N, CA, C and O of each residue as an XYZ file, in Angstrom:
548
protein
N       6.863    -27.278     63.707
C       7.801    -27.873     64.769
C       8.701    -26.653     64.990
O       9.070    -25.852     64.131
N       9.047    -26.656     66.569
C       9.473    -25.566     67.407
C      10.937    -25.717     66.998
O      11.648    -24.739     67.233
N      11.518    -26.806     66.409
C      13.215    -26.492     66.183
C      13.610    -25.709     65.220
O      14.719    -25.174     65.181
N      12.566    -25.571     64.231
C      12.532    -24.838     62.811
C      12.728    -23.523     63.109
O      13.766    -22.898     62.892
N      11.354    -22.946     63.793
C      10.871    -21.668     64.024
C      11.696    -20.968     65.198
O      11.592    -19.771     65.468
N      12.710    -22.069     66.004
C      13.780    -21.183     66.782
C      14.980    -20.923     65.933
O      15.557    -19.856     66.147
N      15.530    -21.827     64.866
C      16.565    -21.537     64.216
C      15.952    -20.033     63.122
O      16.847    -19.300     62.702
N      14.887    -19.777     62.845
C      14.311    -18.684     61.892
C      14.404    -17.488     62.763
O      14.889    -16.440     62.337
N      13.883    -17.633     64.162
C      14.083    -16.519     64.986
C      15.256    -15.850     65.326
O      15.537    -14.651     65.309
N      16.061    -17.108     65.723
C      17.388    -16.734     66.060
C      18.378    -16.158     64.937
O      19.257    -15.314     65.113
N      18.066    -16.749     63.849
C      18.831    -16.135     62.707
C      18.431    -14.616     62.147
O      19.291    -13.793     61.832
N      17.041    -14.375     62.074
C      16.632    -13.113     62.315
C      17.277    -12.338     63.106
O      17.732    -11.274     62.687
N      17.441    -12.761     64.474
C      18.225    -11.833     65.625
C      19.519    -11.509     65.248
O      19.955    -10.358     65.217
N      20.157    -12.540     64.952
C      21.699    -12.575     64.818
C      21.969    -11.601     63.455
O      22.892    -10.786     63.456
N      21.130    -11.760     62.376
C      21.375    -11.065     61.064
C      20.775     -9.608     61.465
O      21.114     -8.707     60.698
N      20.149     -9.335     62.273
C      20.044     -7.930     62.728
C      21.418     -7.273     63.453
O      22.049     -6.267     63.130
N      21.636     -8.200     64.527
C      22.882     -7.456     65.365
C      24.040     -7.537     64.149
O      24.878     -6.639     64.065
N      24.035     -8.526     63.329
C      25.462     -8.174     62.701
C      25.327     -7.380     61.556
O      26.372     -7.177     60.939
N      24.104     -6.785     61.037
C      24.010     -5.891     60.269
C      24.304     -4.796     60.708
O      25.164     -4.044     60.249
N      23.405     -4.557     61.917
C      24.326     -3.179     62.814
C      25.459     -3.234     63.044
O      25.909     -2.104     63.239
N      26.490     -4.327     63.160
C      27.677     -4.335     63.385
C      28.476     -3.877     62.249
O      29.546     -3.278     62.361
N      27.800     -4.244     60.952
C      28.278     -3.946     59.744
C      28.104     -2.519     59.503
O      28.891     -2.081     58.663
N      27.248     -1.620     60.032
C      26.711     -0.394     59.622
C      28.009      0.461     60.693
O      28.591      1.490     60.352
N      28.204     -0.190     61.845
C      29.377      0.144     62.675
C      30.789      0.117     61.751
O      31.492      1.089     61.478
N      30.944     -0.953     61.446
C      32.439     -0.880     60.642
C      31.924      0.321     59.612
O      32.553      1.307     59.995
N      31.268      0.635     58.732
C      31.212      1.405     57.678
C      31.645      2.822     58.428
O      32.597      3.548     58.141
N      30.744      2.979     59.384
C      30.933      4.303     60.220
C      32.362      4.592     60.718
O      32.801      5.742     60.721
N      33.155      3.427     61.180
C      34.389      3.754     61.593
C      35.322      3.909     60.490
O      36.321      4.617     60.613
N      35.044      3.277     59.402
C      36.062      3.580     58.122
C      35.770      4.920     57.533
O      36.611      5.669     57.036
N      34.468      5.147     57.644
C      34.281      6.226     56.469
C      34.105      7.831     57.645
O      34.639      8.910     57.388
N      33.560      7.655     58.420
C      33.048      8.929     59.252
C      33.842      9.173     60.373
O      34.155     10.359     60.472
N      34.283      8.425     61.272
C      34.432      8.668     62.624
C      35.737      9.301     62.602
O      36.466      9.150     61.621
N      36.145     10.097     63.742
C      37.360     10.628     63.944
C      38.676      9.853     63.939
O      38.758      9.016     64.837
N      39.595      9.940     63.219
C      40.690      8.798     63.057
C      40.619      7.708     62.233
O      41.306      6.687     62.280
N      39.464      8.084     61.238
C      39.161      6.991     60.207
C      40.599      6.681     59.526
O      40.827      5.475     59.430
N      41.686      7.605     58.997
C      42.657      7.320     58.543
C      43.368      6.214     59.064
O      43.660      5.296     58.297
N      43.718      6.164     60.366
C      44.139      5.176     61.170
C      43.507      3.639     60.804
O      44.105      2.597     60.538
N      41.992      3.937     60.905
C      41.340      2.577     60.910
C      41.475      2.238     59.172
O      41.852      1.122     58.816
N      41.194      3.113     58.345
C      41.655      2.960     56.967
C      43.220      2.016     56.883
O      43.214      0.876     56.418
N      44.135      2.485     57.249
C      45.658      2.090     57.195
C      45.770      0.348     58.014
O      46.552     -0.576     57.789
N      44.740      0.456     58.896
C      45.200     -0.857     59.472
C      43.804     -1.921     59.163
O      43.285     -2.758     59.901
N      43.445     -1.474     57.694
C      42.028     -2.325     57.354
C      42.377     -3.904     56.849
O      41.576     -4.835     56.768
N      43.549     -3.912     56.593
C      44.122     -5.537     56.119
C      44.387     -6.449     57.256
O      44.222     -7.662     57.127
N      44.801     -5.900     58.394
C      45.263     -6.564     59.550
C      44.500     -6.490     60.654
O      43.671     -5.597     60.837
N      44.743     -7.447     61.468
C      44.060     -7.651     62.585
C      44.097     -6.361     63.602
O      45.182     -5.829     63.837
N      42.953     -5.900     64.167
C      41.802     -6.553     64.447
C      40.755     -6.416     63.326
O      39.704     -7.055     63.375
N      41.038     -5.618     62.363
C      39.955     -5.028     61.390
C      39.830     -6.123     60.601
O      38.645     -6.405     60.423
N      40.722     -6.973     59.968
C      40.305     -8.077     59.248
C      39.353     -9.130     59.898
O      38.461     -9.726     59.294
N      39.719     -9.292     61.415
C      38.771    -10.349     62.000
C      37.107     -9.597     62.267
O      35.978    -10.089     62.277
N      37.570     -8.338     62.445
C      36.039     -7.759     62.649
C      35.440     -7.983     61.452
O      34.283     -8.385     61.571
N      35.852     -7.854     60.278
C      35.159     -7.869     59.032
C      34.596     -9.559     58.769
O      33.570     -9.906     58.183
N      35.732    -10.502     59.471
C      35.123    -11.966     59.536
C      33.989    -12.130     60.019
O      33.027    -12.557     59.380
N      33.979    -11.724     61.511
C      32.741    -11.607     62.288
C      31.549    -11.074     61.614
O      30.598    -11.847     61.504
N      31.432     -9.807     61.114
C      30.133     -9.346     60.517
C      29.940    -10.199     59.170
O      28.767    -10.287     58.809
N      30.866    -10.822     58.390
C      30.475    -11.579     57.234
C      29.972    -12.694     57.765
O      28.747    -12.775     57.676
N      30.650    -13.787     58.413
C      30.147    -14.866     59.069
C      29.171    -14.811     59.581
O      28.222    -15.527     59.260
N      29.124    -13.742     60.740
C      27.597    -13.478     61.458
C      26.599    -13.763     60.525
O      25.856    -14.739     60.633
N      26.533    -12.709     59.338
C      25.314    -12.875     58.537
C      24.957    -14.053     57.861
O      23.800    -14.453     57.730
N      26.242    -14.748     57.317
C      26.365    -15.943     56.592
C      25.684    -17.088     57.551
O      24.852    -17.891     57.128
N      26.188    -17.044     58.990
C      25.577    -18.164     59.739
C      24.235    -18.127     60.342
O      23.610    -19.069     60.830
N      23.713    -16.263     60.176
C      22.263    -16.200     60.339
C      21.343    -16.814     59.401
O      20.351    -17.498     59.651
N      21.981    -16.350     57.920
C      21.178    -17.058     56.803
C      21.004    -18.624     56.839
O      20.036    -19.180     56.321
N      22.000    -19.277     57.480
C      21.836    -20.422     57.308
C      21.003    -21.042     58.159
O      20.450    -22.093     57.834
N      20.813    -20.456     59.363
C      19.869    -20.911     60.504
C      18.629    -20.631     59.793
O      17.904    -21.612     59.626
N      18.214    -19.496     59.330
C      16.664    -19.258     58.668
C      16.790    -20.265     57.717
O      15.969    -21.176     57.825
N      17.774    -20.358     56.621
C      17.357    -21.557     55.763
C      17.310    -22.887     56.406
O      16.445    -23.680     56.035
N      18.020    -23.163     57.184
C      17.789    -24.998     57.773
C      16.435    -24.858     58.608
O      15.635    -25.791     58.540
N      16.145    -23.780     59.368
C      14.750    -23.914     60.142
C      13.613    -23.844     59.161
O      12.636    -24.574     59.328
N      13.689    -22.887     58.002
C      12.632    -23.176     57.119
C      12.586    -24.712     56.722
O      11.645    -25.498     56.829
N      13.901    -24.922     56.223
C      14.041    -26.627     55.504
C      13.354    -27.864     56.705
O      12.630    -28.826     56.448
N      13.796    -27.489     57.805
C      13.041    -28.308     58.847
C      11.920    -28.572     58.717
O      11.457    -29.703     58.570
N      10.988    -26.946     58.780
C       9.667    -26.923     59.051
C       8.926    -27.449     57.684
O       7.763    -27.845     57.758
N       9.479    -27.443     56.706
C       8.834    -27.331     55.481
C       9.254    -29.285     54.604
O       8.336    -29.959     54.137
N      10.378    -29.656     54.600
C      10.597    -30.926     54.375
C      10.183    -31.997     55.402
O      10.124    -31.883     56.627
N       9.887    -33.146     54.565
C       9.443    -34.378     55.806
C      10.632    -34.765     56.459
O      11.053    -35.878     56.142
N      11.169    -34.233     57.150
C      12.220    -34.551     58.174
C      11.845    -34.244     59.347
O      11.385    -33.103     59.390
N      11.850    -34.993     60.699
C      11.547    -34.668     61.783
C      12.414    -35.572     62.808
O      13.593    -35.844     62.580
N      11.871    -35.914     63.704
C      12.668    -36.618     64.860
C      13.771    -35.803     65.541
O      13.793    -34.578     65.660
N      14.877    -36.874     66.058
C      15.708    -36.559     66.382
C      16.920    -36.076     65.428
O      17.668    -35.195     65.853
N      17.135    -36.648     64.115
C      17.953    -35.696     63.062
C      17.889    -34.213     62.939
O      18.878    -33.480     62.963
N      16.115    -33.654     62.748
C      16.082    -32.529     62.624
C      16.345    -31.799     63.976
O      16.841    -30.688     63.790
N      16.133    -32.143     65.379
C      16.636    -31.595     66.462
C      17.926    -31.185     66.475
O      18.171    -30.012     66.755
N      18.898    -32.040     66.189
C      20.197    -32.110     66.197
C      20.759    -31.066     65.058
O      21.606    -30.207     65.304
N      20.291    -31.226     64.067
C      20.414    -30.083     63.019
C      20.088    -28.848     63.240
O      20.737    -27.974     62.667
N      19.027    -28.496     64.106
C      18.479    -27.341     64.495
C      19.426    -26.528     65.739
O      19.626    -25.315     65.804
N      19.939    -27.608     66.698
C      20.699    -27.265     67.660
C      21.944    -27.192     67.125
O      22.572    -26.231     67.569
N      22.441    -27.750     66.459
C      23.862    -27.475     66.077
C      24.081    -26.327     65.119
O      25.065    -25.590     65.183
N      23.152    -26.219     64.265
C      22.878    -24.702     63.567
C      22.946    -23.745     64.295
O      23.721    -22.846     63.969
N      22.166    -23.618     65.517
C      22.251    -22.536     66.518
C      23.547    -22.363     67.194
O      24.022    -21.278     67.532
N      24.183    -23.743     67.394
C      25.710    -23.684     68.033
C      26.723    -22.688     67.169
O      27.564    -21.885     67.573
N      26.287    -23.079     65.726
C      27.191    -22.798     64.865
C      27.398    -20.972     64.685
O      28.316    -20.474     64.032
N      26.275    -20.135     65.456
C      26.768    -18.997     65.906
C      27.693    -18.632     66.883
O      28.001    -17.458     67.092
N      28.248    -19.792     67.623
C      29.426    -19.146     68.135
C      30.586    -19.067     67.240
O      31.613    -18.654     67.781
N      30.647    -19.316     66.204
C      31.775    -18.888     65.483
C      32.135    -17.283     65.166
O      33.276    -16.858     65.347
N      31.064    -16.450     64.683
C      31.025    -15.201     64.655
C      31.344    -14.737     65.991
O      32.467    -14.258     66.144
N      30.472    -14.798     67.101
C      30.508    -14.398     68.427
C      31.789    -14.744     69.122
O      32.233    -14.065     70.048
N      32.376    -15.825     68.649
C      33.981    -16.038     69.255
C      34.988    -15.409     68.667
O      36.114    -15.313     69.155
N      34.565    -14.865     67.391
C      35.622    -13.866     66.593
C      35.798    -12.615     67.357
O      36.820    -12.070     67.775
N      34.199    -12.202     67.459
C      34.079    -10.920     68.088
C      34.713    -10.801     69.962
O      35.049     -9.832     70.644
N      34.644    -12.237     70.243
C      35.343    -12.239     71.536
C      36.683    -12.124     71.626
O      37.360    -11.621     72.523
N      37.040    -12.697     70.496
C      38.607    -12.413     70.129
C      39.110    -11.263     69.960
O      40.233    -11.068     70.422
N      38.316    -10.032     69.149
C      38.759     -8.851     68.626
C      38.835     -7.947     69.993
O      39.752     -7.244     70.418
N      37.401     -8.254     70.578
C      37.481     -7.079     71.858
C      37.466     -7.522     73.145
O      37.430     -6.782     74.128
N      37.500     -9.021     73.168
C      38.006     -9.260     74.951
C      39.199    -10.198     74.684
O      39.711    -10.684     75.693
N      39.589    -10.446     73.800
C      40.847    -11.374     73.908
C      40.840    -12.803     74.293
O      41.771    -13.360     74.875
N      39.381    -13.536     73.815
C      39.031    -14.731     74.285
C      39.860    -15.614     73.730
O      40.585    -15.234     72.811
N      39.910    -17.015     74.204
C      40.400    -17.941     73.193
C      39.579    -18.340     72.371
O      38.383    -18.466     72.634
N      40.227    -18.662     70.982
C      39.670    -19.268     69.942
C      38.488    -20.261     69.760
O      37.680    -20.336     68.835
N      38.609    -21.023     70.926
C      37.611    -22.322     70.958
C      36.403    -22.078     70.479
O      35.782    -22.925     69.837
N      35.933    -20.860     70.750
C      34.286    -20.757     70.239
C      34.008    -20.797     68.785
O      33.118    -21.408     68.194
N      35.061    -19.931     68.265
C      35.260    -20.010     66.736
C      35.406    -21.520     66.175
O      34.796    -21.752     65.132
N      36.144    -22.559     66.752
C      36.498    -23.718     66.099
C      34.971    -24.737     66.379
O      34.489    -25.465     65.510
N      34.480    -24.588     67.589
C      33.131    -25.123     67.823
C      31.941    -24.816     67.037
O      31.041    -25.595     66.723
N      32.070    -23.441     66.729
C      30.808    -23.146     66.052
C      30.799    -23.264     64.622
O      29.707    -23.398     64.072
N      32.381    -23.220     63.587
C      32.491    -23.687     62.421
C      32.124    -25.276     62.320
O      31.499    -25.840     61.421
N      32.697    -25.836     63.509
C      32.518    -27.470     63.329
C      30.874    -28.024     63.479
O      30.455    -29.043     62.930
N      29.969    -27.008     64.445
C      28.761    -27.391     64.626
C      28.143    -26.842     63.312
O      27.099    -27.359     62.916
N      28.627    -25.985     62.714
C      27.353    -25.824     61.408
C      27.784    -26.392     60.454
O      27.041    -26.310     59.475
N      28.974    -27.125     60.265
C      29.361    -28.097     59.064
C      28.484    -29.457     59.723
O      27.661    -29.942     58.946
N      28.585    -30.014     60.903
C      27.863    -30.932     61.137
C      26.447    -31.042     60.907
O      25.872    -32.021     60.432
N      25.880    -29.848     61.320
C      24.558    -29.465     61.176
C      23.987    -29.698     59.832
O      22.911    -30.263     59.635
N      24.920    -29.140     58.745
C      24.462    -29.259     57.292
C      24.615    -30.812     56.891
O      23.800    -31.192     56.051
N      25.474    -31.702     57.333
C      25.730    -33.079     57.026
C      24.444    -33.790     57.838
O      23.849    -34.689     57.243
N      24.018    -33.421     59.139
C      22.567    -34.197     59.677
C      21.677    -33.972     58.959
O      21.024    -34.871     58.430
N      21.396    -32.378     58.734
C      20.429    -32.096     57.754
C      20.163    -32.697     56.421
O      19.072    -33.099     56.016
N      21.293    -32.709     55.792
C      21.427    -33.622     54.551
C      20.654    -35.187     54.692
O      19.736    -35.715     54.065
N      21.495    -35.617     55.812
C      21.332    -37.209     56.083
C      19.756    -37.404     56.224
O      19.104    -38.314     55.712
N      19.208    -36.220     57.134
C      17.606    -36.418     57.575
C      17.048    -36.078     55.811
O      16.054    -36.714     55.461
N      17.429    -35.495     55.183
C      16.730    -35.241     54.001
C      16.425    -36.503     53.144
O      15.328    -36.781     52.660
N      17.758    -37.337     53.018
C      17.921    -38.546     51.956
C      17.249    -39.487     53.164
O      16.563    -40.247     52.481
N      17.093    -39.785     54.197
C      16.383    -40.417     55.005
C      14.926    -40.589     55.072
O      14.259    -41.619     55.175
N      14.505    -39.100     54.976
C      13.093    -38.744     55.273
C      12.462    -39.173     56.418
O      11.329    -39.644     56.519
N      13.501    -38.918     57.501
C      12.986    -39.636     58.812
C      11.519    -38.827     59.412
O      11.246    -37.689     59.792
N      11.045    -39.665     59.307
C       9.400    -38.865     59.477
C       9.237    -39.356     61.055
O       8.037    -39.452     61.314
N       9.848    -39.603     61.877
C       9.714    -40.159     63.140
C       9.081    -38.982     64.139
O       9.630    -37.887     64.006
N       8.172    -39.040     64.968
C       7.640    -38.057     65.657
C       8.456    -37.653     66.678
O       9.207    -38.472     67.206
N       8.423    -36.596     67.008
C       9.107    -35.795     68.032
C       9.858    -34.654     67.880
O      10.362    -34.111     68.863
């Protein structure tokens, strides 16, 4: 099923991106010029939000990999599997939205949409698993 593979692929790419971002955060904290200033502001905005983006980016990447795998392996299909897949992908808006807030001063709506999408994706996948929706498509 294409939707499960899509989630696995997107999850792996997102994981690679947010892991690299984590390495950047470690560099800024431990090795960069002016690291003392970075450490002094470690618990406040924007450093706190940068860490939130890193953590949630990797969490949502793992969730996409897991949801994609479950969609491929469990006896679910049809519209519920497609909805769960697309909603999990939309969930990646949350960490990207946090990065947008930190670096581009964008509004927080992508964060809220992404968080709600991931939550709804989990509920839809749970429902599909319980219903054993075998419909084609």
